[in-house]
N, C-alpha and C positions, 0 to 999 in steps of 0.2 A: 215330623213339622205341627202334625194334628195335636201330639199333647202340647208343645209348644205353644200353640195357638191357644187352647184351652187354658193355659195357665195364665198368659196375656188378658185375656178376656175376664178371668176370675179377680187377676190384680185390677182391670180397670173398673169393674163393677164393685168390687168391695173394698176398695182403697178406703172408703169413707169408715169403715167399720173395723180398721184395725187398730193392733192394741196401744195403748200409751206408749209415751216416749222411751224407747230404750235407752239404757246406758252410755250407749256412743253416742246416740243423740243427744243426751243432754252435755257430755263432754264438748260436743260441737258447738253447743249453745248456752252458754251457762245465764243467758238473760232469761230462761225457760220457755220460751217458745216453742210449741209443738213440732217437732219434725219428723215425727215418727213415719207420717202417710207417706211424706215425700222422701224418706229414706227408704221405706220397702219399694215403692214404686220406680226409684232411681236404680236401686240394686235389680231389679227384676228387667228394667232398662238394658243395663249391662250386659245380663245374659242374654238377652233378645239380640244385642248388637255385636255379641260374640258370634250367634248363631247366624250371622251374616242378614238379618231381617230388614235392616235399616239402609244397606247399601245406597249410597248416592243421596240420601233424603236431605237436604239443606235444613229443613226444619227439624229433622229429628237431631241433629248436630247442635243447632242453636239450642235448642230445649233443654240436652242432657247438658251442657256446658252451663246452661242459667241455672238448672238443678244444681250442678255441683258446685257452684258459688254461692249459691243459696244455703246449701247444706255447711259449706266451709266458714263462713263469716257469722261470728258471733253477733254481730250489728242487725242479722236479719230480722224482720219484722215477720208477723204473723202474717201480713198482707203478702209479704213477700214470698213466703212459702205457700201461701194458696194460690199465687199467680204462678209460681214454678211447677204446682201440682197440676193447673189445666194446661200448662204448656207441653207438660210431658205427655199428658192422656193425649191431646192433640194429635202429638207427632208419633204416639203408638197407635193411633186406632187405624186398623185394619176394616176393610168393608165386608171381607168375608170371613173374619176372624170373631166378629161381634154379634150375639143374637138378638140383641135389644134393639129396636127401633132406632135408625139414625139420629131423630130429634133428639134424643138423650145425649148428645155429643157435640152436638153443635154448636154450642156458646164455648165449646175449648177448641175449635179448629185453629182460630188464628192465635198465632203466638204474639203474647205480650200484646193483649188487645187496649189495655189503658196506659201503656207505655209507662209501665212501674220501673222496668229495667233501663231507664234512661234519666234516673237520677242518682248522683252518686251522695250527693247531701242537698242540705236546705239551700236551695237557691243556686246549687250546681247542677249542670248537665252533663250526661256523659250518652255514650253510644245508645242509640236506640236498638235494644236488642231485639234481634227476629225480624228486623226491617232492612231493607235495601234504600239507603238513603241517600238522596243526590247531593246533600249537604247542607240545603239550605234551610231542613225541617231540626228541630230541637224538642227537647221534653221542658215541660213547663209546669210549674207550680200554680195549682187554684184555677179548675173550670167545673166540672161536673165530678168526678170523683176524688178530686185532691190533685190530680196530675191529667195533663193532656199533651197533646202534639202541637206543636205552633211555628208558624211563619211569621215573621213581621220584619219590617223596615220601619225605624224611626226616624230616618231623616226626609220624610213626605214621598219618596219615590214609589215605584209600584215593585210589587213581588216579582222576582227574577222567574221564569220558565223552571219548574222543576218538580220533583216526585218523589214520594213516598210508596215504597211497594212490598208486597211478599207473595211467594207462591205458596200454595198448598198442594205438597204433592202426597198427602196421605192416603190417596186413592179415595176421594171422596164417590160416596154414591153418585151415580148419574140421575140427571133432574132438575128439578127447578129450586133455586136458592132465592132467599132475599136478604141483601147485605143491610144491616142498618148502621147509623153513625150519627152522632150529635156534632153539629157544627155552626161556626159563628163566620163570619165574612163581611168585610165591610166594603167590597167592590166585585165586579164580574170577573170572569175567568180562572175561578176556582171549583173544586167539584170532587166526583169520586167516581170510580171504576170499578169493574169486577170485568174481567177478561175483554169481550169488546163491546161490553156495554159502560154508559156514562150518563151521570146524571149531574147538572151544574147547581151550584148553589146561589140562590137568588141575591146574595149580597144584601145590601141596605143595614148593615149590623143586625141581619134577622138571625135569631139563633132556632137552629130547625133539626127535626131529628130526620135526617134524610134515609132514604131508602132505593137501594141498587137492585133490579131485578137481572138473575142472569141465569141461565141453562149450562149445566155441567155435562159434557157428552165422553170426555176421558178420562175422568179423575182428577183432574188438576184445576185448580181455579188461581188465576195470579189479582189482586186487587190491592187497592191502595188510593191515595189522594194527589191531587198535582195541582198547578197553577199553570195556565197557559195564556198568554197574552191579557195578563189580569190586569185590572184598576183597582186593585185592592191592595193594602199595605197590612192587612192582617187577616190570617186565616188560622184560625183554632179549631180542634177538633178532639173528640175522644169517645171511647166505648165503642169498639167495633164489635159487631156480633153477627155471626153467619147464621140463618134459620133455612133448614131444609122444609120444604112444602111438599116434595113427592114428584111422581114421573104423570100422573094423570093429565089427559090434554086441557083439562080445564081447572088445574091446580092454581093457577093466578087469578082467576075467577074467584073462587073460592077465598082465596087471601085475599082479595080486595073486598069481600063480604065483610070478612070477619075485621079487618085492620083499618080500613078507611073508614073514617066517622062520619056519619050522617049530619044533615043541620040539627037532628035535635040532640046531639051529643054535646052541642054548644050552648052554652046557659051563661046569664050574667054572673050569676054566684053558685058556681057547681057545690052539690052536696056532696059527692064523693069525687074520687080520682078518676072515674071512668068518663067523667064530663070535662070538657075544656071551657075555659073560661073566654068570653066573647068579651073584647075591648069594646072600650068607648071608640069610636072612629067612625068614619063616614060612613053613611048607611049605603050608599049605592057602592061603593068598593065592596062592603060586606056583601049585600046581594050578589053580585058579578061573582065573587068566589064561592057563595053556596050555590049559586046556577050551575056554575061548574064541576062542582062536587056532586050535585044530585046526576048530572050527565055521567061523570065517570061511574058511580054506583051503578047505574043501568045499562052500562055497556058490558059486552061481552067477547069473549074469545081473544082475552090480551096475548101478548107475546112479549118477551122481557123489553123489547123495543118500545111498543105501543105502552106500555104500563109506563116505561121511566120515561118518554116522553110526557105523559098525563101526571105524574108525579110532580116532574119539573115546571109544569104551568101551575100546578097548586100550589107548589112553593112561593113562585113568584106572585101569584095573586095573594096570597096571604102576608107576602112581605108588604106588599101595599098598602094592605090594612094595617099592618104594624108601624108602618111609616106615620101613618094617618093619627093612629093610636098614642104615636109618640106626640105627634103635634097637640094631641088633645091633653097629654098628661102633663104637658109642659104648660100648655095654658091652664089647668088645673091647680098645678104649683105655683104659678104668678100670681093666680087669683087669691089663694089661700096669702100668699105674703102679702098682696094689697090689702086684703081685709084686715090682715093684724096692723099693719101700719094705720090704717084707716080709725081702727080701734082703738090705737094704743097712743097717737099723738094727736095733738089739739092744733089745728089750724081756724086762723080767724076768716081768711078770706072764702067769702060765700061762693066765688065763682071758682076756685080750685078744688073747694070740698065737691061742688057739684059736676067738675070735669072727670074727678076719680069716682063719683057715685056713678055717673054714666058708663064709664068705661067698664065699672064691676057690673054694672048689671048687662051690658052687652057680652060680657066674657061669659057669665053665668047663664045667658039665653043658649048662646052657642052650643056651652057643654050638655045642655038638655037637648037639643034638636038634632044634634050630630047630623046637620045636612049643609055643613060649609064646604066649601069645593075642594072637588077631589082633588087637586094638584096640593092643597095646603096653605094658598096664599091667604085666604080668607084668614085663616086661624093667626097665621103667623103675623099678618096687620093689625087683628085686636090685641096679641101678645105685645106688639110694640107700642098700640095706643095705649094700653093697659100699663105698660111699665114707664112710658113717658109720664103718665098723669100720675102715676106713684112718685116719681123721682121728683115731679115739681111740687107734690104734698110734703114730702120729705124735706125738701128745700126749705120749706117757708118753716114747717111745722117743729124743725128741730134749732135748737139756740146752739152752737158750738159751745165746747168746753175747753179744757185748757190744750186740747189738739183737734183743731180744725178740719185734720183730714178725717177722721174716725167718726163715722155713723153708728147710731145706737143699734144693738141687737134687738131682735124683735121678740116678744115671751111667746109662750104656747097658751092657744086657746083653753077654756073651761073643758075637761072631759079629753085632752087632746093626749095622746102617747108621749113619752120623751122620744126624739129623735135619735138618742143612743149615739150621737156624734161628738166625736172629740177632734177639734181642730188646732191648728199650732200654725205660725207662719215662720219656715224655716227662709234661710237667706235663697230667693229666686222660687220660691212658691210657697203651697199650700199642704201642709202633711194631714190629712185624714182618715182618723180611726172610726169605725162604724159596729156598733154593738148588735146590731141586728143587721139582718139581709133588707136591703131597701134599693131606691132609684134615686139618684141625686142630680141635681141642676147646679151647674156653677154658670153665673151670669157675672159680667161686668156693670159696671153702673150705666153705661148707655143701653143696656137694655139686650145686649147680644149674648147668647146662650154660647159660651166658650168650651164647656164639655159635659157630656151626659155621663155618668158613671153608674156603674152595676155593682155592687157591693156586697160580699156575704158577710153573716156573723165573724165578728173577730178579725175582717181584713183591715189591711192598713193599705192606704195609697198616697202619693207624692205626687202632686201636679206642678209642674215646673212653670211658672207666670211672670210676665214684665210686673214691674213694680206699680202698685194700683191697688183701687178697692174693688171688693168683689162680694158678692152674695152665695153663701152656700147654705142650705137646708135653712133659710130664713134669717141665717147670721151675717153681719157684715162684718168682712175682714179686710185688713189693709196688710198689703206685700210692701218688701221692700228691696 
């Protein structure tokens, strides 16, 4: 067995240095993707399996099946191959057979951590390879790495109680771990767990890199995501990673010192990726968040439970900041639109001009001082006031052409970058394509925010809408 163990160790540590694709791999893959590393690792795994080394390991069975399908399908991409290699390395890992430190392997412990195995074709979903699925979760295209897991209800009702989980039985080294996963949810009752530890997502459409601390004592770990008594209808997440941080009593304290950012890491315009952007939001909310952040960083003697409780509160406080930031973002977008109409439409009425100018001035002042009420009502009131003044200004300043239902589009200010938007009105809604990553706000003509979109470069979205006039990215469009 010692000889076999040594062979496995060499296979795991040296797989990235293997020779180019063999003739057999070329025959399996006419498209030219390099499958040589996966081929060699898979054959090693078969020998290990015949020796009885992985008997009863569900993780190994899932990983070797996925590896075989990746090798066999000529349409497998390099991403598929890399995922299969990582999964197989995770399943083959044994504490007593690897001389290197466990940290080198932690990113490979979780089978199919990015849900690559859940896509059967563009826009089509298949089984979520490596995961036990209650049936409510499916793979989806476009979130972080291009693929994600999603639980969604489009009928307006809340998500059902459901769970996606995975048991890692690869004899993990005992000690403390932190699981990370990036997620978005628009309501309560969603979150992540690792063994008996859990952290709730703050909801409010906040996108959070969440962390769950856990202690492993028997070499196994069950982790995943769940919804329970949820008020959300969208729960989306991606990129599970497991970090081993050691066995020392102060391991979690040292992890906090290195990974929980201090207030000095938040700046208005960060110069490098180690600093975080501080949004325009209510100052009191930001200070509440930073005060608790300082408290967490001063604390010692963390256990998984106390660290998870602290993290959960930090996520909730930052979500409040993000909600306030969205109000300010919306105000800034509406202010920009109002200024463009004010500059490009001529209005004879001095009263109407003065009303719009005053609303613009109030909105601009609010953006600068960031002291509007914590609940956002003051900002919302300014937005409504500015939209009313703008609509009255448009109504007087625009002389209808042949089609009186169509309002003019507004142009770009000098030096302003192109929006990169392509808009078309299909039956029942608006189709939007964005050439660059950006946030968009869609309003109806009574000043109500209909929908907020976060679009990636090249992304296309269709929004079903009743017939009427709407403003998207400064352009007025008519739906039928």
